N, C-alpha and C positions, 0 to 999 in steps of 0.2 A: 865816735859818737855812739853810745850804747843805746840800742832800741829795746823798748819793753816788749813783753809778750804781745803777739798779734792777737787781736780779738776773734773769738770763734765764730766762724760763719755759720748762719742758719739757727742761733741761739734764739733770737727774736722770732723767727717764724715758728719755731718748735712751741714757744709760749703762746703765740697767737693760735695755734691749732688746738692746744691744750684748752684755752679759754673758750674757743668756739665750740669744742666738743662738750665743755661742761655746760654752756648756755644752751646747746642743742638737747643734751640729756635732760636739762630743767625744763625746757620747752615740752619735750615729749612726756615727762612725768605729769606737767600741768595738764596737757591734753588728755592723758589717761585719766586723771582725777576728775576733769571736767566731764569726760565721757561716762565715767562712773555715776557722778551726779546726775547727769541727764538720763541715764539708764534707770536710776532709781526712782527719779521723778515721774518717768514714763510708766513705770510699774505701778506706782502709786496712782497715776491718773487711769490707767486700765483698771485698777481694783475699784477705785471710786465710781467709775462707770458701771461696772459689774454690780456694785452694791445698790446703785441707783436704779438700775435695771430690775433687780430684784425686789426693791423697795415699792416702786411704781410701774405699772405694765406700761404705761406711755409717759415717760419722764418729761417729755417737751410739752405735754399738756398741762393746763392749769390744775393745781391741786383740788380746787373747789368743784371740779366736775363730778365728783363723788355724791354731792349733794342731789344730783337730778334723780337717779333711781331711789335714793333714801326718800325724797320728797314723795315720789310717786307711790311708793310702798306704804309709808306711814300715812299719807293723806288719804290714800284709797282704803286702807284698813279702817281708819276711823269713820269714813263716810258710809262703809259698807256694814259696820255695827249700827250706826245711827239709823241708817235706812231700814235695817232689820227691826229695830225697836219700833220705828214708826210704822212699818208694814203690819206688824202684829198688833200695833195700837198701844198708845202710851199707857193705857190702863193696864195692859198685861205686864208691862215692866214696873209699873207702880205697885201691883200686887206682890212681885218679887222684893221690891224694896221694903214693903210693909213686913214681909216675912223675915227679912233681915233686921228688923227693928228700926229701920231709918226713919227719922222724923219727916212729916210732911212729904209722904212718898210720890203724891202726884206733881207737886212742884219740882221734886228732884228728878222725875222721870222726863218731863219736859226739858228741863235744863241739861240733863245728860244727852238727850237727843240733839238739842241744839249745838252743845259744844261738840259732839263728834261729827255732826254734818257740817257746821261753818269752820270748826277748827281744821277738820280734814281738808276743806277746801282751800282754807288759808295756807295749809302745808303745801298743797298741790301747786297752787299759782306763786308761792313764795311770797306772801305778804303778811307782814306783822307777826312772823314767826315767835320771837321771844315773847310777845304778849299773848298769842294764842296757845303757846305751850303751857302757860301757867295753869288754865282750868283743864287742859287735856291731861297734864301729869296728875292733877288733882283726882281726876276720874280714874285713872289708872291705879293711883295708890289706894283709892277706896276699894276698887276691885280686888287688889291684892290682899288687904287687911280683912275684908269682910267675906270674901268668897274663896279666893284660891290659896291663901296661905296654909291651911290645914292639910292640903293635899300634895305638898312638897314642891320641888322645883320644876319637874318635866311637865309640859303641857301635853305631851302625846304619849299616853300609856296603853300600848297595845297589850290586850288582855287574852284575847282569842280570836280565831277566825273560824267561821261557820259557814254553812251553805246560805245563811241570810246576809253574811258579809263580815266585816271586821267590828270588833266590839272593843271600845276604849274605856279607861277608867276616866276618873274625875280629874280635869286639867289643873296644873299647878300654876305658879306665877312666872313662868318662863316667858311667855309671850308678852305679858306686861312689862317685864324688864327689857325686852328687845325694844319695845315701843318706847320706853323711857330713854334707853341708850340712843335711839335714832333722833328723838326730840333733843337730847342734849348735844349730839353732834351738830344738828342744824343750829342750835343756838349758839354754840361756842365756835363753829367753823364758818357759819354763814349759810345763807340760803342759795347760794351759788349762781351760775349762769341762767339765763332765762327766767329769772324771778322777777316778780311784779316790783319789789322793793328796788332792785337794781335798775330797772327801767324808768321808774319814778325819779330816782336819784340822778341818774344820767340826763334826764329831761330838764331837771332843775339846774343841773351844772352848765348845760348848754344855753340856757336862756341868758345869763350874763354875758357869755361869749358874743351871742348875736346881738345884744345891746351895744357892744362896742362898735359895731359896724352900722348901726342906725344913725341917721342924721336927723 
């Protein structure tokens, strides 16, 4: 009886070892790829945090907090100019308007004083800013085109300094544009925290919630 060749011992184990080595190398390659992806995503996350830190001093705070110093500055500036006109007397400002060729200068003088005082107060407390900004912007535009436009952009023109103090030239329309930009930012971005509009809106929103629990 003729026997065939005996099977090689260890052939199956060698194949298993090769397969296991291939699977292990594949897993290591997948782990390396995953680590690379995680590293890249962490770098992107750190970069985004750095950009956010550079864009906002306090990224965790609400973005509308900018409105508080803006309201204080714009509102106080308008009220200060209105009070100065009122302290000198509306007749004095009416004479200036008459010299500029404005119609009905006395009526415009009182209207300007009221707009600056009441409009400035509305901006400070954060009440009806989109409505109050319309006459306020009109006053600024009239000041630009009737007084400041011929003197250029700069509002501070230091000409000389003597023993009597500093001497400045005629102011341009720079300050008027800054006030217009402040009003536009408040109209487009909102009046921000601690505004009267926000408090009234919140009180109206809480009334229906309280009515649900009344019997």
